[in-house]
C-alpha positions in Angstrom: 6.1 -82.2 15.1 7.8 -81.7 12.0 11.2 -83.2 12.2 12.2 -83.5 8.5 12.6 -79.5 8.2 16.5 -79.0 8.5 17.7 -76.2 11.1 20.8 -75.3 10.1 21.3 -72.3 11.1 21.3 -69.6 7.5 24.5 -66.7 9.0 25.8 -65.4 5.4 26.0 -62.0 5.7 23.0 -60.8 3.8 24.1 -58.5 0.2 23.0 -54.8 0.3 19.1 -54.0 -0.2 18.5 -54.3 -4.6 17.2 -50.9 -5.9 13.1 -50.9 -5.6 11.6 -51.5 -9.1 10.4 -48.3 -10.6 8.8 -48.7 -13.5 5.8 -51.4 -13.6 6.7 -54.1 -16.0 4.8 -57.6 -17.2 4.8 -60.4 -14.7 2.9 -61.0 -11.7 3.9 -59.6 -8.4 1.4 -60.6 -5.7 2.3 -63.6 -3.6 -0.2 -66.0 -3.0 0.6 -69.6 -2.7 4.0 -71.1 -2.1 5.4 -73.3 -4.3 5.0 -71.2 -7.2 2.1 -72.4 -9.4 4.6 -73.5 -12.2 5.7 -76.2 -10.4 2.1 -77.6 -10.0 2.0 -80.7 -12.5 -0.5 -82.8 -14.9 2.0 -85.5 -14.0 1.3 -84.9 -9.7 -2.6 -85.7 -10.0 -2.2 -88.7 -8.6 -1.5 -87.3 -5.6 -4.5 -85.6 -5.2 -6.6 -88.4 -5.1 -4.1 -90.5 -2.5 -4.9 -86.8 -0.2 -9.0 -87.3 -1.1 -8.4 -91.1 0.1 -6.5 -90.2 3.8 -8.9 -88.8 6.7 -8.2 -85.3 7.8 -5.5 -83.7 9.6 -7.1 -83.1 13.5 -7.8 -79.7 14.3 -7.6 -78.5 10.2 -10.7 -76.3 8.9 -12.6 -77.3 5.7 -13.3 -74.7 3.3 -14.9 -73.7 -0.1 -14.1 -72.3 -2.9 -16.8 -71.7 -5.7 -15.2 -69.5 -9.4 -18.3 -68.1 -10.9 -16.5 -67.2 -14.4 -18.5 -64.7 -15.7 -18.8 -61.8 -16.4 -20.3 -58.6 -18.7 -17.0 -57.5 -20.4 -13.8 -58.4 -19.0 -11.5 -55.7 -17.4 -8.1 -55.0 -19.6 -6.0 -55.7 -16.2 -7.8 -59.0 -15.2 -5.8 -62.3 -14.7 -8.4 -64.8 -13.7 -10.6 -67.0 -16.1 -13.8 -65.3 -17.0 -15.9 -65.5 -20.2 -18.1 -62.8 -21.4 -19.7 -64.9 -24.3 -21.9 -67.3 -22.6 -25.2 -67.5 -23.1 -27.9 -68.9 -20.8 -27.7 -72.7 -21.2 -23.7 -72.5 -21.5 -24.7 -71.0 -17.8 -27.0 -73.6 -17.2 -24.6 -76.1 -17.9 -21.7 -75.0 -15.9 -23.4 -74.7 -12.3 -24.8 -78.7 -12.7 -20.8 -79.5 -13.6 -20.1 -77.4 -9.8 -22.8 -78.7 -8.3 -21.4 -82.9 -10.1 -18.0 -81.5 -9.1 -19.2 -81.3 -5.4 -21.0 -84.4 -5.6 -18.4 -86.5 -6.7 -16.3 -85.5 -3.4 -19.2 -86.2 -1.2 -18.6 -88.8 1.0 -14.7 -88.9 0.4 -12.7 -89.7 3.7 -10.4 -86.4 3.5 -14.0 -84.9 4.8 -13.7 -87.2 8.2 -17.6 -85.3 8.6 -17.0 -81.9 8.4 -18.6 -79.5 7.3 -17.4 -75.9 5.7 -15.6 -73.5 8.3 -15.9 -70.6 5.6 -16.7 -70.5 2.1 -15.9 -67.8 -0.9 -18.1 -67.4 -4.2 -15.2 -66.0 -6.3 -15.0 -64.7 -10.0 -15.6 -63.6 -12.7 -18.5 -62.1 -10.9 -20.9 -64.0 -8.3 -23.5 -61.6 -8.7 -23.8 -62.2 -12.6 -26.3 -65.0 -11.9 -29.9 -64.6 -11.8 -31.4 -65.0 -8.0 -32.9 -67.6 -9.7 -29.5 -69.2 -10.6 -28.3 -68.6 -7.5 -31.0 -69.7 -5.3 -31.0 -73.1 -7.2 -27.1 -73.2 -6.5 -26.3 -72.8 -2.8 -29.9 -75.1 -1.9 -28.2 -77.9 -3.6 -24.8 -77.1 -2.3 -26.2 -76.7 1.5 -27.7 -80.2 0.5 -24.2 -81.5 0.0 -22.8 -80.0 2.8 -24.6 -77.7 4.8 -23.4 -74.4 5.8 -24.5 -74.0 9.3 -21.3 -73.8 10.7 -19.8 -71.1 8.9 -17.6 -68.4 10.4 -17.8 -67.4 7.0 -19.5 -66.9 3.7 -18.2 -64.1 1.1 -19.5 -63.0 -2.0 -17.4 -60.7 -4.4 -20.1 -58.4 -6.5 -19.8 -55.8 -9.5 -22.6 -52.8 -8.8 -23.5 -53.2 -12.0 -25.4 -56.2 -11.4 -27.0 -55.5 -8.2 -30.3 -55.0 -7.8 -32.6 -54.1 -4.7 -34.3 -57.8 -5.1 -30.7 -59.5 -6.3 -29.0 -57.9 -3.5 -32.0 -58.9 -0.9 -31.9 -62.4 -2.4 -28.0 -62.8 -1.4 -28.6 -61.5 1.9 -31.2 -64.5 2.4 -28.5 -67.3 1.1 -27.0 -66.2 4.3 -23.8 -64.4 2.6 -22.3 -62.9 5.9 -19.1 -60.5 3.7 -20.9 -58.7 0.7 -17.6 -58.1 -1.2 -17.7 -54.7 -3.9 -15.7 -54.6 -6.4 -15.3 -50.6 -6.5 -12.1 -50.2 -7.7 -12.4 -47.3 -8.6 -15.1 -44.3 -8.3 -14.5 -41.9 -11.5 -16.2 -43.1 -14.4 -13.5 -42.2 -16.6 -11.6 -44.2 -14.9 -13.5 -47.5 -14.9 -14.1 -47.2 -18.1 -10.9 -46.7 -19.5 -9.9 -49.9 -17.3 -12.5 -51.9 -18.9 -14.7 -51.9 -16.0 -18.5 -52.4 -16.5 -19.8 -50.9 -13.8 -20.0 -46.8 -13.3 -20.1 -44.5 -10.1 -23.9 -44.3 -9.4 -23.9 -48.0 -9.3 -21.7 -48.6 -6.7 -23.5 -45.5 -5.0 -26.9 -47.3 -5.1 -25.8 -50.9 -5.0 -24.1 -49.6 -1.4 -27.0 -48.0 0.0 -29.0 -50.7 -1.0 -26.4 -53.7 0.8 -26.9 -51.2 4.0 -30.5 -51.8 4.3 -30.3 -54.8 3.9 -27.8 -55.0 7.3 -25.3 -58.0 5.5 -22.8 -58.3 8.6 -19.7 -57.3 6.8 -19.3 -54.6 3.4 -15.8 -54.9 2.0 -15.0 -52.3 -0.5 -12.1 -53.2 -3.4 -10.0 -50.8 -4.5 -6.6 -50.7 -7.3 -4.2 -48.2 -6.8 -2.4 -46.7 -9.9 -4.6 -48.1 -12.7 -4.4 -46.8 -16.3 -4.6 -42.9 -16.2 -4.8 -42.8 -12.5 -3.9 -39.5 -10.8 -2.7 -38.6 -7.2 -6.1 -36.0 -7.4 -8.3 -39.1 -8.0 -6.6 -41.9 -5.8 -7.4 -39.1 -2.7 -10.8 -39.3 -3.9 -11.3 -42.5 -4.1 -9.5 -42.6 -0.2 -12.1 -39.7 0.4 -15.6 -41.2 -1.0 -14.2 -44.4 0.7 -14.1 -43.0 4.1 -17.2 -41.0 4.0 -19.2 -44.1 2.4 -18.0 -46.1 6.3 -17.5 -50.4 5.0 -17.0 -52.1 7.5 -13.3 -53.3 5.2 -11.4 -52.0 2.9 -9.0 -53.7 0.2 -6.4 -52.3 -1.8 -4.7 -54.1 -4.2 -1.6 -51.8 -6.0 -1.7 -52.6 -9.9 0.3 -55.6 -11.5 0.0 -56.7 -14.9 0.0 -60.6 -15.4 1.1 -62.0 -18.6 -2.3 -62.7 -19.5 -3.9 -59.3 -19.3 -5.9 -57.1 -21.4 -3.2 -54.5 -20.9 -0.5 -56.6 -21.9 -1.7 -58.2 -24.6 -1.0 -54.6 -25.9 1.9 -53.6 -24.2 3.3 -56.9 -26.3 1.4 -55.4 -30.1 2.9 -52.3 -29.5 6.1 -53.2 -28.5 6.4 -51.6 -25.0 8.1 -53.1 -21.8 6.6 -50.7 -19.5 2.7 -50.8 -18.4 1.0 -47.8 -18.8 -0.1 -47.4 -15.4 1.4 -46.3 -12.0 5.4 -47.0 -11.0 5.7 -49.1 -7.9 7.1 -46.2 -6.1 3.5 -43.7 -6.9 1.5 -47.5 -5.9 3.2 -47.7 -2.8 3.2 -44.3 -1.6 -0.8 -44.2 -2.3 -1.3 -47.3 -0.2 -0.2 -45.2 2.3 -1.6 -42.4 1.9 -4.4 -44.1 1.8 -3.8 -46.1 5.0 -2.7 -43.1 6.9 -6.1 -41.5 5.7 -7.9 -44.2 6.7 -6.7 -45.1 10.3 -7.3 -40.9 10.8 -11.3 -42.6 10.3 -10.4 -44.6 13.1 -9.7 -47.9 10.9 -6.9 -49.7 11.7 -4.8 -52.0 8.9 -4.5 -55.7 9.2 -2.8 -56.8 6.7 -0.4 -55.4 3.2 -3.8 -55.2 1.9 -6.6 -54.5 4.4 -8.4 -52.1 6.7 -10.9 -52.8 9.3 -12.8 -50.7 11.1 -14.3 -53.5 13.8 -11.5 -55.2 14.5 -12.8 -57.5 16.9 -16.0 -58.2 15.1 -15.0 -57.7 11.1 -12.8 -60.7 9.7 -11.0 -62.4 7.3 -11.7 -66.2 8.2 -11.2 -67.0 4.9 -7.5 -65.9 4.2 -6.4 -66.1 7.7 -7.5 -69.7 7.4 -5.5 -70.5 4.0 -3.0 -68.7 5.4 -2.3 -71.3 8.7 -3.0 -74.8 6.1 -6.8 -74.8 6.4 -8.4 -77.5 3.5 -9.9 -75.5 0.4 -12.0 -78.0 -1.9 -12.3 -75.8 -4.8 -15.3 -76.3 -7.6 -15.0 -74.8 -10.6 -13.5 -73.7 -13.7 -9.1 -73.4 -12.9 -9.9 -73.1 -9.4 -7.3 -73.6 -6.7 -7.4 -75.8 -3.8 -5.8 -77.4 -0.9 -6.6 -80.7 0.4 -5.0 -82.8 3.0 -1.3 -81.4 2.6 -1.7 -81.5 -1.8 -1.7 -78.6 -3.7 -4.5 -79.3 -7.2 -5.8 -76.9 -9.8 -8.8 -77.7 -12.4 -9.0 -77.5 -16.4 -8.1 -74.0 -17.0 -10.7 -73.8 -20.1 -14.1 -73.9 -20.2 -14.7 -77.1 -22.5 -12.5 -79.6 -20.9 -13.8 -79.0 -17.7 -17.4 -79.5 -18.5 -16.7 -82.4 -20.1 -14.7 -84.3 -17.7 -17.5 -83.3 -15.2 -20.2 -84.6 -17.8 -17.8 -88.2 -18.3 -18.3 -88.6 -14.4 -14.2 -87.8 -13.2 -13.3 -84.8 -11.5 -11.9 -81.9 -13.5 -7.7 -82.1 -11.9 -5.8 -80.9 -14.3 -2.1 -80.3 -12.4 -1.3 -80.5 -8.7 1.9 -80.6 -6.0 2.6 -82.1 -2.8 4.7 -79.2 -1.0 8.0 -80.7 1.6 7.9 -80.1 5.0 9.5 -77.5 4.2 8.1 -75.9 1.3 4.6 -76.1 3.5 6.5 -73.9 6.7 7.7 -71.6 4.1 4.1 -71.4 2.2 2.5 -70.8 6.1 5.4 -68.0 7.0 5.7 -65.8 3.6 1.7 -65.8 4.0 1.6 -64.9 7.3 4.2 -61.7 7.1 1.6 -60.5 4.5 -0.5 -59.5 8.0 3.0 -58.1 9.3 3.4 -60.1 11.9 3.9 -63.8 13.3 4.0 -65.8 16.0 7.8 -67.7 16.8 6.0 -70.0 19.2 3.0 -70.8 16.5 5.9 -72.2 13.7 7.3 -73.8 17.1 4.5 -75.7 18.3 3.1 -77.0 14.6 6.6 -77.1 12.8 9.2 -77.8 15.4 12.1 -75.3 14.2 13.0 -71.9 15.5 12.4 -69.3 12.8 15.3 -67.4 14.0 18.0 -70.0 14.3 15.6 -71.7 10.5 15.7 -67.9 8.9 18.3 -66.3 10.1 19.8 -65.3 6.8 16.6 -63.3 5.4 15.9 -61.9 8.9 19.1 -60.6 9.0 18.4 -59.0 5.3 15.2 -57.5 5.7 16.1 -56.3 9.5 19.0 -54.8 7.7 17.3 -52.8 5.0 14.8 -51.6 7.6 11.7 -53.2 7.0 12.1 -56.4 9.8 12.4 -56.2 14.0 12.7 -59.7 16.6 11.0 -59.2 19.2 10.9 -62.3 21.6 8.4 -63.8 20.2 7.1 -61.6 17.5 8.6 -61.5 13.6 7.1 -57.5 12.8 7.6 -55.4 9.5 7.4 -52.3 10.1 5.0 -50.3 7.7 7.4 -49.9 4.6 8.0 -53.4 4.5 4.3 -54.1 4.6 3.7 -51.9 1.8 6.2 -53.9 -0.7 5.6 -57.5 1.3 5.5 -59.3 -2.3 8.3 -58.5 -2.9 10.1 -59.0 -0.1 8.7 -62.7 0.5 11.2 -64.1 -2.2 14.3 -63.9 0.2 12.6 -66.4 1.9 12.5 -68.5 -1.6 14.3 -72.4 -1.7 16.8 -71.5 -4.4 14.9 -73.6 -7.1 12.2 -71.2 -6.7 13.7 -68.0 -6.3 13.8 -66.9 -10.1 11.7 -69.1 -11.6 8.4 -68.0 -13.2 5.7 -67.7 -10.7 2.8 -68.4 -12.8 
C-alpha cells in the first residue's frame, strides 16, 4: 500500500467543456505514458542503475521490447526513429549491439529469476530483417532470457516485406501475434502517405499468414490519412471485415513535430495539417467500431476491436498499463524497470558506440512519484473504457472517487463518464476522444507542457 498519496477530495466545480478541436494541427495527441516524456532527463540516468540493482517488486511481470529501426521507406506521418539508408553491415552491427545490450542486463538483481511474460518486436519494420538475421537474433535472445513462459510474442510487419518463406520462419520463431501495418487498402492513399507496400501485397501476405495458422493476426488502420475520403474509409472497413482478422487496431492520424508532413507544413508556413479534422476522424472510428460490432467484434479499448475476447488478448498493452517492467532494447526505445522510466540514445551512432564500449546506451530517465504512478495507471487504463475502483484501492491505497472527485465530475458533466459502484466507465463518445480527456487528470505542472 502507498500511503504518500494525498487523499484530499477535489471538489471545485468544473468549468464548461472546452470546444472540440476542429482542425488537425502539429503536435502529439496520443498519450502513451505519464509523466510526459519532456520531463525525462539525462540527470536521472543514475536512477536506472539503482533500479537494476534492486530485486523486482513481488508479482511484477517482465516484458521485452526490441526496436528494429529499419524501413524500406519513411512514411510521411511516422514519428518513430527509423532508418532507410543502412546497409547489411550496419544492420548486422546493430543486431550485435542489441544482443550485447541484452547481455549487459542479464544477471542484474532486477530480473529476480524472471523470464519474459511478453515480447514485442516493434519498429521501424521488424519484418525488414532477413530470415537469417531473425533466426540469429531470436536464438541468441532466447539463450539469455528463454521465451518458454511468454504468453505473447508480437511482431510488427510491413506487408511488402513478407514472403511466404519469411512468414513461415516468423511463425517458427514462436510469434503468437502478427501485426500487419495495413493502414489503408487504396494504392493512391498508401503512396501519397509514403507507405512502401501496395494493396496486392496486403492480400498475399494475409492469405499466407492465415494458412500458417498464426494464433492472432492483427490489422492496423489509420483514420484520416492524407487525401482519405469517407468513401475510401468505408471501403477499408468493408475489406477489413471481409478478411476477418482476429483483431483490428485503429488510430486517428496525428502529426507530431518530427514527421515529414510537419516539415512540409513548416516550409509552406501552414498551421493546419493536410489530413482529416478531428471531428471527421472520430466519426470515422465510430463508424468503423459500429460496423465491426455488427460483424461480431467487441470494442476493447479506444483503438481496438477483437473477434473473440476470451481468446484474443493484448498482453503487452494490458501488462504495461498495469505497471509491468519493460526491458527495452534498441535505439530510442522506452523502458520501465522497478518504478523508473528510461529511454535509450535516440541516434544510431551513439547507441551503437556505447554498446561497443561495453556500456548501456541509456540517455534519459525519470522516477515518478507515488502520485504520478497512480495517475499513469489511471489514465492508461481509462483507454480501456472501464477501470475498477477496487483495483486502485488495493494497489495504491486510495479511493478514486475521492482523489479524483473534480476530474470525474468534470467528465460526468461533459457527458463522457459515469461512476457506478466499483466501475468507472467512459461511454463511446468519451472513448473516441479519450486522449484529449486524460489531461484532466494530469498534475498542474504537466497539463500545458510539451508532451514529448
